[in-house]
PASEBA-1860 file (N, C-alpha, C; in nm, 3 decimals):
! residues 316
1> XXXXXXXX> 0.077/-0.126/0.010/0.002/-0.058/0.028/0.083/0.105/-0.002 ~ 0.037/0.233/-0.031/0.119/0.351/-0.047/0.141/0.387/0.118 ~ 0.264/0.484/0.091/0.316/0.488/0.206/0.431/0.690/0.185 ~ 0.303/0.658/0.101/0.416/0.824/0.068/0.305/0.933/0.171 ~ 0.419/1.013/0.184/0.380/1.156/0.327/0.415/1.324/0.245 ~ 0.279/1.319/0.227/0.263/1.499/0.147/0.246/1.615/0.280 ~ 0.336/1.644/0.237/0.420/1.795/0.343/0.461/1.828/0.271 ~ 0.448/2.005/0.279/0.459/2.142/0.273/0.559/2.224/0.369
9> XXXXXXXX> 0.642/2.227/0.289/0.756/2.338/0.354/0.745/2.475/0.281 ~ 0.661/2.593/0.343/0.600/2.706/0.286/0.739/2.793/0.308 ~ 0.792/2.856/0.208/0.864/2.997/0.249/0.832/3.098/0.315 ~ 0.726/3.134/0.326/0.663/3.169/0.428/0.520/3.176/0.490 ~ 0.472/3.232/0.577/0.353/3.197/0.627/0.169/3.196/0.457 ~ 0.110/3.135/0.464/0.070/3.103/0.314/-0.093/3.091/0.381 ~ -0.196/3.185/0.374/-0.309/3.133/0.411/-0.408/3.123/0.304 ~ -0.449/3.045/0.232/-0.504/3.048/0.132/-0.607/2.910/0.144
17> XXXXXXXX> -0.712/2.977/0.063/-0.817/2.857/0.085/-0.860/2.873/-0.072 ~ -0.942/2.762/-0.101/-1.028/2.704/-0.255/-1.080/2.846/-0.229 ~ -1.099/2.925/-0.180/-1.169/2.996/-0.203/-1.092/3.166/-0.293 ~ -0.994/3.168/-0.264/-0.899/3.255/-0.268/-0.795/3.251/-0.397 ~ -0.820/3.265/-0.511/-0.754/3.186/-0.605/-0.691/3.241/-0.623 ~ -0.517/3.227/-0.627/-0.383/3.243/-0.665/-0.358/3.123/-0.786 ~ -0.373/3.191/-0.906/-0.331/3.121/-0.998/-0.192/3.180/-1.104 ~ -0.142/3.115/-1.185/-0.018/3.127/-1.297/0.070/3.099/-1.313
25> XXXXXXXX> 0.214/3.058/-1.418/0.304/2.987/-1.293/0.449/3.077/-1.346 ~ 0.416/3.163/-1.182/0.536/3.204/-1.192/0.576/3.302/-1.121 ~ 0.667/3.400/-1.075/0.666/3.477/-0.939/0.825/3.498/-0.895 ~ 0.824/3.617/-0.916/0.925/3.683/-0.900/1.035/3.658/-0.769 ~ 0.964/3.677/-0.625/1.034/3.628/-0.471/0.946/3.550/-0.397 ~ 1.001/3.482/-0.309/0.909/3.418/-0.234/0.785/3.470/-0.165 ~ 0.809/3.570/-0.137/0.753/3.701/-0.026/0.645/3.707/-0.149 ~ 0.622/3.694/-0.296/0.505/3.722/-0.373/0.442/3.618/-0.292
33> XXXXXXXX> 0.448/3.506/-0.251/0.355/3.397/-0.256/0.211/3.411/-0.181 ~ 0.227/3.516/-0.135/0.108/3.522/0.005/0.060/3.652/-0.065 ~ 0.026/3.716/-0.209/-0.059/3.782/-0.224/-0.177/3.810/-0.206 ~ -0.238/3.947/-0.280/-0.386/3.950/-0.150/-0.490/3.886/-0.258 ~ -0.588/3.838/-0.232/-0.683/3.736/-0.301/-0.716/3.746/-0.398 ~ -0.771/3.738/-0.504/-0.847/3.854/-0.635/-0.999/3.790/-0.617 ~ -0.980/3.670/-0.602/-1.132/3.620/-0.672/-1.163/3.577/-0.593 ~ -1.294/3.570/-0.452/-1.414/3.528/-0.424/-1.500/3.469/-0.466
41> XXXXXXXX> -1.514/3.359/-0.442/-1.622/3.182/-0.499/-1.598/3.074/-0.434 ~ -1.703/3.003/-0.368/-1.688/2.827/-0.319/-1.645/2.794/-0.441 ~ -1.602/2.697/-0.414/-1.501/2.604/-0.519/-1.507/2.476/-0.450 ~ -1.576/2.477/-0.348/-1.574/2.336/-0.278/-1.616/2.228/-0.401 ~ -1.695/2.255/-0.456/-1.773/2.138/-0.583/-1.652/2.096/-0.659 ~ -1.552/2.214/-0.709/-1.444/2.152/-0.806/-1.318/2.104/-0.737 ~ -1.330/2.082/-0.589/-1.244/2.014/-0.542/-1.256/1.858/-0.531 ~ -1.254/1.764/-0.605/-1.264/1.652/-0.615/-1.246/1.539/-0.522
49> XXXXXXXX> -1.226/1.419/-0.437/-1.173/1.343/-0.371/-1.069/1.219/-0.472 ~ -0.989/1.265/-0.482/-0.931/1.107/-0.580/-0.804/1.042/-0.466 ~ -0.842/1.051/-0.293/-0.760/0.960/-0.233/-0.736/0.837/-0.275 ~ -0.914/0.819/-0.286/-0.895/0.612/-0.320/-0.820/0.586/-0.479 ~ -0.829/0.739/-0.550/-0.733/0.685/-0.675/-0.604/0.728/-0.669 ~ -0.515/0.826/-0.592/-0.420/0.824/-0.565/-0.363/0.701/-0.458 ~ -0.403/0.643/-0.380/-0.387/0.623/-0.257/-0.384/0.465/-0.286 ~ -0.434/0.431/-0.369/-0.487/0.306/-0.419/-0.356/0.252/-0.513
57> XXXXXXXX> -0.232/0.352/-0.480/-0.110/0.332/-0.589/-0.023/0.234/-0.519 ~ 0.015/0.123/-0.523/0.151/0.056/-0.495/0.226/0.052/-0.521 ~ 0.368/0.008/-0.462/0.512/-0.009/-0.451/0.546/-0.094/-0.616 ~ 0.598/-0.012/-0.674/0.692/-0.106/-0.816/0.804/-0.157/-0.719 ~ 0.832/-0.247/-0.668/0.974/-0.292/-0.639/1.083/-0.264/-0.830 ~ 1.008/-0.313/-0.862/1.151/-0.287/-0.966/1.173/-0.199/-1.015 ~ 1.085/-0.102/-1.012/1.096/0.013/-1.046/1.128/0.133/-0.972 ~ 1.147/0.082/-0.839/1.230/0.145/-0.709/1.356/0.089/-0.726
65> XXXXXXXX> 1.403/-0.051/-0.745/1.541/-0.027/-0.746/1.654/0.035/-0.844 ~ 1.586/0.076/-0.950/1.645/0.262/-1.018/1.726/0.346/-0.992 ~ 1.637/0.355/-0.849/1.696/0.514/-0.734/1.786/0.473/-0.702 ~ 1.831/0.611/-0.676/1.961/0.646/-0.650/1.946/0.551/-0.513 ~ 2.061/0.515/-0.430/1.977/0.440/-0.347/2.041/0.546/-0.216 ~ 2.121/0.685/-0.241/2.095/0.748/-0.088/1.915/0.823/-0.114 ~ 1.845/0.823/-0.184/1.774/0.895/-0.188/1.632/0.834/-0.042 ~ 1.617/0.911/-0.004/1.519/0.816/0.100/1.367/0.882/0.104
73> XXXXXXXX> 1.344/1.013/0.057/1.235/1.063/0.015/1.256/1.139/-0.123 ~ 1.117/1.228/-0.207/1.124/1.220/-0.268/1.101/1.474/-0.309 ~ 1.129/1.555/-0.248/1.171/1.658/-0.225/1.084/1.774/-0.337 ~ 0.976/1.809/-0.339/0.983/1.851/-0.487/0.942/1.984/-0.472 ~ 0.940/2.072/-0.511/0.981/2.175/-0.533/0.861/2.275/-0.656 ~ 0.760/2.366/-0.591/0.626/2.338/-0.672/0.586/2.467/-0.618 ~ 0.516/2.658/-0.731/0.460/2.736/-0.660/0.304/2.717/-0.679 ~ 0.291/2.708/-0.536/0.128/2.646/-0.504/-0.009/2.718/-0.470
81> XXXXXXXX> 0.024/2.820/-0.615/-0.129/2.939/-0.683/-0.183/2.881/-0.754 ~ -0.154/2.808/-0.848/-0.249/2.722/-0.975/-0.334/2.668/-0.983 ~ -0.444/2.690/-0.930/-0.595/2.552/-0.929/-0.621/2.538/-1.089 ~ -0.623/2.441/-1.132/-0.633/2.313/-1.117/-0.483/2.249/-1.064 ~ -0.412/2.332/-1.121/-0.297/2.244/-1.116/-0.207/2.184/-0.977 ~ -0.214/2.266/-0.889/-0.152/2.324/-0.755/-0.179/2.374/-0.676 ~ -0.263/2.382/-0.534/-0.304/2.481/-0.475/-0.358/2.460/-0.309 ~ -0.356/2.507/-0.214/-0.386/2.459/-0.085/-0.539/2.483/-0.069
89> XXXXXXXX> -0.560/2.329/-0.023/-0.715/2.317/0.062/-0.736/2.418/0.169 ~ -0.837/2.381/0.227/-0.930/2.515/0.320/-0.853/2.484/0.446 ~ -0.763/2.428/0.459/-0.700/2.440/0.549/-0.587/2.536/0.546 ~ -0.566/2.545/0.451/-0.479/2.615/0.435/-0.328/2.615/0.414 ~ -0.293/2.455/0.452/-0.207/2.425/0.417/-0.137/2.302/0.380 ~ -0.254/2.194/0.265/-0.268/2.046/0.249/-0.268/2.131/0.067 ~ -0.177/2.110/-0.019/-0.131/2.076/-0.149/-0.240/2.041/-0.245 ~ -0.331/2.041/-0.298/-0.383/1.981/-0.415/-0.424/1.998/-0.487
97> XXXXXXXX> -0.462/1.949/-0.654/-0.441/1.963/-0.798/-0.402/1.830/-0.842 ~ -0.435/1.885/-0.973/-0.413/1.749/-1.048/-0.243/1.702/-1.063 ~ -0.172/1.783/-1.059/0.003/1.811/-1.029/0.029/1.747/-0.905 ~ -0.047/1.809/-0.823/-0.072/1.687/-0.689/-0.038/1.571/-0.670 ~ -0.161/1.554/-0.763/-0.202/1.406/-0.747/-0.071/1.297/-0.815 ~ -0.071/1.341/-0.953/0.016/1.286/-0.996/0.167/1.237/-0.985 ~ 0.236/1.382/-0.908/0.348/1.375/-0.885/0.348/1.264/-0.694 ~ 0.251/1.195/-0.636/0.210/1.171/-0.533/0.214/1.052/-0.519
105> XXXXXXXX> 0.113/1.047/-0.692/0.088/0.888/-0.759/0.228/0.787/-0.780 ~ 0.333/0.858/-0.905/0.433/0.884/-0.896/0.519/0.821/-0.764 ~ 0.534/0.899/-0.628/0.576/0.864/-0.484/0.532/0.737/-0.429 ~ 0.388/0.715/-0.471/0.388/0.556/-0.374/0.384/0.483/-0.473 ~ 0.413/0.502/-0.636/0.472/0.370/-0.756/0.626/0.381/-0.663 ~ 0.698/0.468/-0.659/0.841/0.457/-0.670/0.835/0.445/-0.487 ~ 0.755/0.395/-0.402/0.745/0.346/-0.263/0.867/0.492/-0.181 ~ 0.834/0.664/-0.195/0.879/0.733/-0.185/0.813/0.829/-0.085
113> XXXXXXXX> 0.861/0.829/-0.044/0.781/1.005/0.034/0.797/1.088/-0.006 ~ 0.714/1.148/-0.001/0.660/1.354/-0.134/0.663/1.421/0.001 ~ 0.749/1.555/-0.047/0.830/1.624/0.064/0.726/1.750/-0.069 ~ 0.663/1.899/0.011/0.657/1.988/-0.116/0.703/2.099/0.002 ~ 0.796/2.179/-0.112/0.866/2.331/-0.051/0.771/2.394/-0.227 ~ 0.726/2.518/-0.138/0.615/2.627/-0.195/0.767/2.678/-0.215 ~ 0.777/2.760/-0.347/0.863/2.868/-0.425/0.820/2.954/-0.482 ~ 0.926/3.001/-0.574/0.832/3.163/-0.615/0.892/3.051/-0.774
121> XXXXXXXX> 0.782/3.076/-0.892/0.784/2.989/-0.989/0.914/3.037/-1.016 ~ 1.016/3.145/-0.993/1.103/3.173/-1.076/1.248/3.112/-1.028 ~ 1.215/3.069/-0.875/1.352/3.033/-0.796/1.346/2.876/-0.837 ~ 1.236/2.779/-0.914/1.236/2.627/-0.903/1.402/2.575/-0.922 ~ 1.402/2.665/-1.115/1.576/2.605/-1.146/1.683/2.584/-1.021 ~ 1.688/2.705/-0.991/1.787/2.724/-0.869/1.788/2.681/-0.776 ~ 1.628/2.678/-0.755/1.603/2.499/-0.624/1.618/2.365/-0.669 ~ 1.648/2.360/-0.772/1.709/2.228/-0.826/1.898/2.224/-0.842
129> XXXXXXXX> 1.902/2.288/-0.859/2.030/2.354/-0.922/2.177/2.357/-0.770 ~ 2.087/2.379/-0.659/2.155/2.367/-0.539/2.136/2.287/-0.448 ~ 2.023/2.205/-0.528/2.044/2.106/-0.405/1.869/2.116/-0.377 ~ 1.840/2.230/-0.314/1.731/2.246/-0.207/1.626/2.143/-0.253 ~ 1.540/2.130/-0.396/1.474/1.974/-0.403/1.556/1.949/-0.518 ~ 1.462/1.783/-0.473/1.480/1.653/-0.589/1.469/1.745/-0.719 ~ 1.302/1.734/-0.720/1.206/1.805/-0.882/1.136/1.887/-0.823 ~ 1.106/1.949/-0.937/0.968/2.034/-0.939/0.818/1.994/-1.031
137> XXXXXXXX> 0.770/2.069/-1.008/0.619/2.042/-1.137/0.520/2.186/-1.040 ~ 0.500/2.214/-1.134/0.462/2.346/-1.101/0.427/2.448/-1.255 ~ 0.337/2.323/-1.301/0.268/2.387/-1.461/0.403/2.453/-1.526 ~ 0.546/2.441/-1.523/0.684/2.472/-1.638/0.633/2.430/-1.752 ~ 0.675/2.526/-1.835/0.662/2.442/-1.976/0.767/2.427/-1.970 ~ 0.795/2.292/-2.078/0.945/2.211/-2.116/0.996/2.284/-2.233 ~ 1.116/2.361/-2.275/1.092/2.480/-2.369/1.247/2.406/-2.383 ~ 1.297/2.438/-2.553/1.391/2.404/-2.550/1.546/2.493/-2.465
145> XXXXXXXX> 1.520/2.599/-2.480/1.566/2.701/-2.373/1.567/2.651/-2.230 ~ 1.490/2.603/-2.167/1.498/2.543/-2.048/1.573/2.386/-2.033 ~ 1.590/2.381/-2.114/1.609/2.204/-2.157/1.827/2.224/-2.147 ~ 1.894/2.362/-2.126/1.934/2.380/-2.168/2.032/2.345/-2.049 ~ 1.940/2.374/-1.921/1.969/2.388/-1.765/1.911/2.274/-1.662 ~ 1.836/2.212/-1.709/1.735/2.086/-1.634/1.692/2.045/-1.768 ~ 1.652/1.898/-1.693/1.565/1.803/-1.810/1.418/1.770/-1.703 ~ 1.372/1.747/-1.857/1.259/1.701/-1.838/1.167/1.599/-1.887
153> XXXXXXXX> 1.018/1.536/-1.712/0.959/1.436/-1.799/0.802/1.510/-1.816 ~ 0.801/1.494/-1.907/0.693/1.541/-1.961/0.539/1.512/-1.941 ~ 0.457/1.566/-1.920/0.316/1.476/-1.808/0.191/1.543/-1.887 ~ 0.184/1.675/-1.945/0.068/1.755/-1.959/0.116/1.818/-2.107 ~ 0.004/1.880/-2.199/-0.026/1.941/-2.275/-0.074/2.072/-2.241 ~ -0.006/2.165/-2.249/-0.099/2.293/-2.223/-0.123/2.382/-2.339 ~ -0.097/2.534/-2.288/-0.086/2.640/-2.346/-0.176/2.746/-2.350 ~ -0.137/2.905/-2.339/-0.152/3.024/-2.296/-0.296/3.027/-2.405
161> XXXXXXXX> -0.364/3.105/-2.246/-0.497/3.152/-2.319/-0.559/3.281/-2.250 ~ -0.625/3.392/-2.314/-0.700/3.511/-2.285/-0.777/3.513/-2.220 ~ -0.779/3.546/-2.117/-0.867/3.596/-2.013/-0.881/3.686/-1.975 ~ -1.092/3.753/-1.968/-1.091/3.911/-1.996/-1.218/3.864/-1.891 ~ -1.283/3.986/-1.874/-1.385/4.014/-1.790/-1.476/3.938/-1.858 ~ -1.628/3.887/-1.712/-1.735/3.798/-1.798/-1.812/3.919/-1.904 ~ -1.790/3.855/-1.961/-1.855/3.966/-2.051/-1.795/4.001/-2.194 ~ -1.664/4.015/-2.174/-1.552/4.024/-2.268/-1.561/4.200/-2.318
169> XXXXXXXX> -1.572/4.295/-2.181/-1.609/4.429/-2.213/-1.508/4.479/-2.359 ~ -1.417/4.425/-2.337/-1.310/4.447/-2.427/-1.286/4.395/-2.577 ~ -1.406/4.301/-2.594/-1.389/4.260/-2.750/-1.272/4.210/-2.815 ~ -1.228/4.147/-2.712/-1.075/4.040/-2.769/-1.129/3.911/-2.808 ~ -1.133/3.868/-2.925/-1.199/3.758/-2.954/-1.043/3.602/-3.076 ~ -0.933/3.718/-3.048/-0.810/3.620/-3.114/-0.673/3.719/-3.056 ~ -0.607/3.664/-3.067/-0.471/3.745/-2.986/-0.445/3.878/-3.097 ~ -0.462/3.898/-3.190/-0.456/3.986/-3.293/-0.572/4.129/-3.226
177> XXXXXXXX> -0.639/4.064/-3.123/-0.685/4.165/-3.071/-0.644/4.246/-2.960 ~ -0.548/4.183/-2.875/-0.469/4.212/-2.811/-0.337/4.344/-2.855 ~ -0.358/4.396/-2.944/-0.252/4.543/-2.998/-0.364/4.626/-2.960 ~ -0.289/4.715/-2.881/-0.324/4.840/-2.836/-0.366/4.835/-2.682 ~ -0.433/4.715/-2.604/-0.498/4.694/-2.468/-0.399/4.634/-2.420 ~ -0.424/4.674/-2.254/-0.333/4.645/-2.166/-0.363/4.542/-2.130 ~ -0.298/4.442/-2.052/-0.268/4.302/-2.011/-0.159/4.292/-1.931 ~ -0.196/4.132/-1.844/-0.124/4.139/-1.716/-0.084/3.976/-1.745
185> XXXXXXXX> 0.021/3.980/-1.705/0.110/3.872/-1.716/0.193/3.861/-1.536 ~ 0.239/3.729/-1.550/0.299/3.685/-1.437/0.454/3.696/-1.451 ~ 0.578/3.712/-1.381/0.695/3.713/-1.420/0.792/3.615/-1.409 ~ 0.814/3.631/-1.546/0.956/3.472/-1.523/0.846/3.360/-1.648 ~ 0.730/3.437/-1.697/0.683/3.322/-1.705/0.656/3.325/-1.911 ~ 0.635/3.146/-1.949/0.580/3.201/-2.122/0.486/3.314/-2.163 ~ 0.422/3.351/-2.058/0.284/3.356/-2.102/0.358/3.566/-2.101 ~ 0.454/3.644/-2.021/0.544/3.692/-2.067/0.595/3.728/-2.201
193> XXXXXXXX> 0.674/3.577/-2.249/0.777/3.635/-2.350/0.654/3.642/-2.482 ~ 0.573/3.584/-2.485/0.431/3.562/-2.601/0.379/3.725/-2.577 ~ 0.348/3.791/-2.462/0.314/3.950/-2.467/0.472/3.996/-2.571 ~ 0.516/3.984/-2.533/0.636/4.118/-2.588/0.614/4.018/-2.766 ~ 0.640/3.913/-2.795/0.635/3.880/-2.908/0.519/3.921/-2.986 ~ 0.420/3.904/-2.923/0.278/3.927/-2.975/0.305/4.130/-3.014 ~ 0.397/4.157/-2.894/0.354/4.377/-2.884/0.371/4.342/-3.025 ~ 0.565/4.327/-3.046/0.628/4.323/-3.115/0.558/4.367/-3.258
201> XXXXXXXX> 0.539/4.233/-3.270/0.442/4.185/-3.409/0.273/4.282/-3.474 ~ 0.257/4.330/-3.360/0.145/4.428/-3.295/0.199/4.546/-3.381 ~ 0.329/4.608/-3.353/0.383/4.717/-3.405/0.485/4.774/-3.570 ~ 0.487/4.602/-3.575/0.523/4.572/-3.710/0.440/4.561/-3.795 ~ 0.278/4.560/-3.802/0.168/4.577/-3.866/0.182/4.669/-3.842 ~ 0.204/4.802/-3.783/0.140/4.956/-3.751/0.000/4.939/-3.686 ~ -0.016/4.857/-3.569/-0.079/4.911/-3.472/0.016/4.938/-3.349 ~ -0.095/4.931/-3.212/0.024/4.982/-3.134/0.009/4.849/-3.082
209> XXXXXXXX> 0.128/4.876/-2.986/0.167/4.780/-2.923/0.082/4.753/-2.761 ~ 0.088/4.614/-2.689/0.059/4.572/-2.585/0.103/4.645/-2.464 ~ 0.037/4.709/-2.396/0.029/4.732/-2.286/0.058/4.691/-2.154 ~ 0.177/4.607/-2.171/0.223/4.481/-2.072/0.253/4.531/-1.941 ~ 0.190/4.444/-1.773/0.223/4.463/-1.714/0.259/4.330/-1.628 ~ 0.302/4.326/-1.579/0.436/4.166/-1.545/0.434/4.245/-1.405 ~ 0.344/4.139/-1.262/0.322/4.151/-1.155/0.402/3.995/-1.097 ~ 0.412/3.977/-0.964/0.487/3.862/-0.909/0.364/3.783/-0.902
217> XXXXXXXX> 0.204/3.805/-0.923/0.156/3.659/-0.862/0.039/3.676/-0.985 ~ -0.030/3.576/-1.003/-0.189/3.586/-1.056/-0.284/3.679/-0.993 ~ -0.229/3.641/-0.882/-0.372/3.724/-0.750/-0.355/3.848/-0.797 ~ -0.276/3.939/-0.776/-0.268/4.031/-0.832/-0.279/4.088/-1.007 ~ -0.320/4.027/-1.076/-0.353/4.049/-1.220/-0.478/4.033/-1.263 ~ -0.571/3.908/-1.177/-0.713/3.863/-1.146/-0.723/4.056/-1.060 ~ -0.659/4.116/-0.954/-0.707/4.189/-0.901/-0.740/4.319/-1.031 ~ -0.628/4.348/-1.092/-0.652/4.411/-1.179/-0.750/4.424/-1.314
225> XXXXXXXX> -0.772/4.279/-1.382/-0.888/4.299/-1.399/-1.021/4.302/-1.409 ~ -1.046/4.266/-1.233/-1.167/4.282/-1.218/-1.238/4.444/-1.177 ~ -1.128/4.558/-1.199/-1.057/4.638/-1.122/-1.141/4.674/-1.264 ~ -1.083/4.694/-1.374/-1.074/4.737/-1.563/-0.949/4.778/-1.501 ~ -0.848/4.752/-1.434/-0.696/4.816/-1.505/-0.634/4.781/-1.635 ~ -0.630/4.650/-1.604/-0.637/4.583/-1.727/-0.728/4.517/-1.843 ~ -0.706/4.502/-1.959/-0.843/4.468/-2.043/-0.853/4.292/-2.080 ~ -0.643/4.201/-1.997/-0.722/4.082/-2.012/-0.607/4.000/-1.901
233> XXXXXXXX> -0.554/3.895/-1.883/-0.421/3.818/-1.877/-0.412/3.684/-1.917 ~ -0.309/3.644/-1.954/-0.293/3.618/-2.030/-0.186/3.494/-1.942 ~ -0.277/3.353/-1.902/-0.286/3.253/-1.819/-0.268/3.125/-1.960 ~ -0.189/3.018/-1.792/-0.215/2.826/-1.880/-0.379/2.813/-1.851 ~ -0.389/2.757/-2.024/-0.541/2.714/-2.023/-0.589/2.626/-1.932 ~ -0.579/2.489/-1.820/-0.603/2.477/-1.738/-0.645/2.552/-1.566 ~ -0.542/2.701/-1.578/-0.604/2.764/-1.513/-0.753/2.857/-1.550 ~ -0.687/2.950/-1.623/-0.803/2.978/-1.673/-0.907/2.925/-1.707
241> XXXXXXXX> -0.899/2.795/-1.753/-1.086/2.786/-1.737/-1.090/2.790/-1.624 ~ -1.013/2.693/-1.490/-1.062/2.688/-1.398/-1.081/2.814/-1.287 ~ -1.015/2.908/-1.289/-1.050/3.018/-1.274/-1.194/3.063/-1.331 ~ -1.202/3.085/-1.415/-1.337/3.139/-1.496/-1.450/3.072/-1.419 ~ -1.434/2.945/-1.408/-1.556/2.868/-1.377/-1.617/2.826/-1.257 ~ -1.513/2.875/-1.156/-1.500/2.918/-1.021/-1.484/3.040/-0.917 ~ -1.377/3.151/-0.986/-1.393/3.253/-0.928/-1.548/3.382/-0.912 ~ -1.579/3.369/-0.816/-1.752/3.462/-0.832/-1.785/3.357/-0.834
249> XXXXXXXX> -1.776/3.301/-0.788/-1.866/3.163/-0.856/-1.895/3.160/-0.996 ~ -1.848/3.168/-1.096/-1.855/3.254/-1.275/-1.874/3.333/-1.275 ~ -1.881/3.400/-1.238/-1.964/3.553/-1.274/-1.838/3.659/-1.288 ~ -1.715/3.659/-1.207/-1.588/3.709/-1.324/-1.540/3.719/-1.398 ~ -1.527/3.659/-1.458/-1.426/3.565/-1.520/-1.468/3.541/-1.673 ~ -1.372/3.519/-1.774/-1.424/3.410/-1.936/-1.319/3.410/-1.987 ~ -1.262/3.307/-2.076/-1.226/3.229/-2.164/-1.225/3.272/-2.262 ~ -1.099/3.370/-2.359/-1.084/3.404/-2.548/-1.166/3.293/-2.608
257> XXXXXXXX> -1.250/3.208/-2.682/-1.238/3.086/-2.737/-1.180/3.118/-2.871 ~ -1.073/3.015/-2.860/-1.000/3.038/-2.948/-0.871/2.931/-2.910 ~ -0.822/2.789/-3.019/-0.672/2.777/-2.925/-0.610/2.784/-2.870 ~ -0.551/2.696/-2.786/-0.422/2.782/-2.712/-0.279/2.805/-2.764 ~ -0.261/2.894/-2.707/-0.153/2.961/-2.809/0.009/2.949/-2.772 ~ 0.035/2.892/-2.836/0.232/2.856/-2.792/0.185/2.673/-2.733 ~ 0.118/2.593/-2.791/0.103/2.502/-2.707/0.240/2.401/-2.674 ~ 0.228/2.361/-2.588/0.353/2.300/-2.556/0.315/2.180/-2.428
265> XXXXXXXX> 0.400/2.061/-2.342/0.378/1.993/-2.303/0.472/2.095/-2.145 ~ 0.380/2.045/-2.031/0.464/2.074/-1.919/0.498/1.961/-1.886 ~ 0.661/1.995/-1.757/0.707/1.911/-1.754/0.777/1.922/-1.592 ~ 0.808/1.757/-1.545/0.836/1.783/-1.453/1.019/1.787/-1.454 ~ 1.060/1.851/-1.356/1.212/1.928/-1.334/1.283/1.834/-1.267 ~ 1.427/1.816/-1.353/1.486/1.724/-1.216/1.596/1.816/-1.329 ~ 1.694/1.755/-1.260/1.871/1.864/-1.265/1.945/1.728/-1.366 ~ 2.055/1.785/-1.465/2.053/1.745/-1.555/2.137/1.603/-1.525
273> XXXXXXXX> 2.208/1.571/-1.417/2.258/1.461/-1.378/2.241/1.383/-1.270 ~ 2.081/1.398/-1.283/2.014/1.337/-1.187/1.934/1.200/-1.323 ~ 2.019/1.153/-1.376/1.922/1.065/-1.493/1.900/0.958/-1.421 ~ 1.933/0.886/-1.346/1.874/0.774/-1.266/1.718/0.820/-1.238 ~ 1.712/0.932/-1.164/1.584/0.974/-1.070/1.455/1.013/-1.225 ~ 1.559/1.078/-1.235/1.438/1.152/-1.388/1.427/0.993/-1.460 ~ 1.508/0.891/-1.479/1.496/0.782/-1.601/1.339/0.692/-1.499 ~ 1.376/0.662/-1.380/1.216/0.625/-1.243/1.116/0.680/-1.245
281> XXXXXXXX> 1.110/0.831/-1.247/0.999/0.889/-1.274/0.956/0.849/-1.323 ~ 1.040/0.892/-1.453/0.947/0.867/-1.655/0.855/0.720/-1.653 ~ 0.966/0.710/-1.561/0.916/0.465/-1.606/0.797/0.505/-1.512 ~ 0.799/0.532/-1.370/0.714/0.512/-1.337/0.532/0.554/-1.338 ~ 0.576/0.780/-1.420/0.415/0.814/-1.460/0.385/0.734/-1.615 ~ 0.521/0.624/-1.642/0.444/0.522/-1.726/0.363/0.455/-1.738 ~ 0.369/0.389/-1.596/0.305/0.342/-1.601/0.174/0.381/-1.530 ~ 0.163/0.457/-1.461/0.038/0.539/-1.450/-0.036/0.567/-1.578
289> XXXXXXXX> 0.027/0.581/-1.695/-0.039/0.649/-1.717/-0.068/0.503/-1.847 ~ -0.005/0.427/-1.818/-0.037/0.277/-1.872/-0.161/0.170/-1.840 ~ -0.196/0.184/-1.694/-0.218/0.092/-1.604/-0.423/0.173/-1.599 ~ -0.384/0.324/-1.663/-0.517/0.371/-1.635/-0.529/0.498/-1.549 ~ -0.467/0.535/-1.410/-0.473/0.616/-1.304/-0.419/0.802/-1.320 ~ -0.316/0.758/-1.448/-0.349/0.917/-1.486/-0.423/0.948/-1.558 ~ -0.511/0.863/-1.622/-0.646/0.912/-1.640/-0.745/0.930/-1.593 ~ -0.800/0.854/-1.516/-0.858/0.875/-1.347/-0.841/0.974/-1.300
297> XXXXXXXX> -0.717/1.030/-1.278/-0.640/1.133/-1.201/-0.651/1.274/-1.277 ~ -0.688/1.277/-1.402/-0.751/1.395/-1.507/-0.879/1.362/-1.468 ~ -0.901/1.285/-1.543/-1.088/1.313/-1.515/-1.169/1.356/-1.450 ~ -1.069/1.291/-1.319/-1.150/1.370/-1.193/-1.145/1.534/-1.170 ~ -1.002/1.515/-1.193/-0.997/1.716/-1.263/-1.069/1.768/-1.340 ~ -1.077/1.687/-1.437/-1.193/1.762/-1.585/-1.098/1.836/-1.649 ~ -0.980/1.792/-1.652/-0.811/1.898/-1.729/-0.808/1.749/-1.800 ~ -0.903/1.632/-1.921/-0.868/1.580/-1.968/-0.817/1.578/-2.092
305> XXXXXXXX> -0.820/1.703/-2.146/-0.812/1.823/-2.298/-0.683/1.781/-2.282 ~ -0.589/1.772/-2.152/-0.401/1.791/-2.196/-0.335/1.697/-2.196 ~ -0.390/1.579/-2.149/-0.374/1.366/-2.083/-0.207/1.366/-2.280 ~ -0.149/1.257/-2.171/-0.012/1.275/-2.299/-0.069/1.106/-2.297 ~ -0.026/1.030/-2.355/0.003/0.882/-2.364/0.136/0.795/-2.338 ~ 0.227/0.982/-2.342/0.397/0.853/-2.351/0.439/0.978/-2.268 ~ 0.481/0.895/-2.144/0.583/0.959/-2.033/0.710/1.023/-2.101 ~ 0.699/1.173/-2.172/0.844/1.168/-2.286/0.941/1.282/-2.197
313> XXXX> 1.063/1.310/-2.161/1.201/1.303/-2.162/1.205/1.354/-2.246 ~ 1.221/1.523/-2.251/1.252/1.673/-2.311/1.140/1.668/-2.444 ~ 1.036/1.649/-2.391/0.941/1.636/-2.503/0.945/1.732/-2.589 ~ 0.974/1.860/-2.549/0.945/2.066/-2.612/1.071/2.105/-2.725
END
């Protein structure tokens, strides 16, 4: 049976509930983790009970044999503010989300206790390289640029989505409509990169550039969008959809109906010199895909559109 213990070592005191949605895959420093709440509304019904699914995963001794001999537990770095990927339960201290379930199930499969470290997004790679954590899972896109520093085991397909006020008062229907609009992004994310690219394209076409505001946390961006200080937020697809459906009981935001922008895989990040751990995690994830546990987790969180059928290494 499972012996995974999911615990959290938060960098700062965090008191979040599922009704205070802090989202986005980025941040500039640890102090940003407790940024102001932006979108109140009951989300109890949006948090599934996956304990039987994840708790039913047993250790595979053959896979565990491939682990580094000195690895007693699996230290995971994450930015715990991105529902439905990873966020805090109502107790303000327990991480929940489909990424939490995936990494917990991987830990169970490998017979490892899992310990969570809540970190700023843009410190995750440094945390890996300095040995603060063994791996990361935080909606981080597997990109060629990041592969220069770390390895990835890909577990989900996503992309950038435009989130606007309910009713879409700015009339944004596609990426091209962002020209001249005030846009909020989180620092250090692929959304910030895309905003710069789109702004340059607007100018090249003789239109006004984007007015981009980059903040430490998506909670600040939500506040700006709700109060009309920006016209749109760029966010990851599952997070944008989840917030639009749950924040203010679905009355605050909506997503623009277009294909995800710059789609690609999320990856579990690992040090390049940790090939044994990387391969063990890849094999454990593939086992979860093959036996149906992975699909059950995604179905529970209603994010099956991002499912992969192969746990690929550095597929971005």
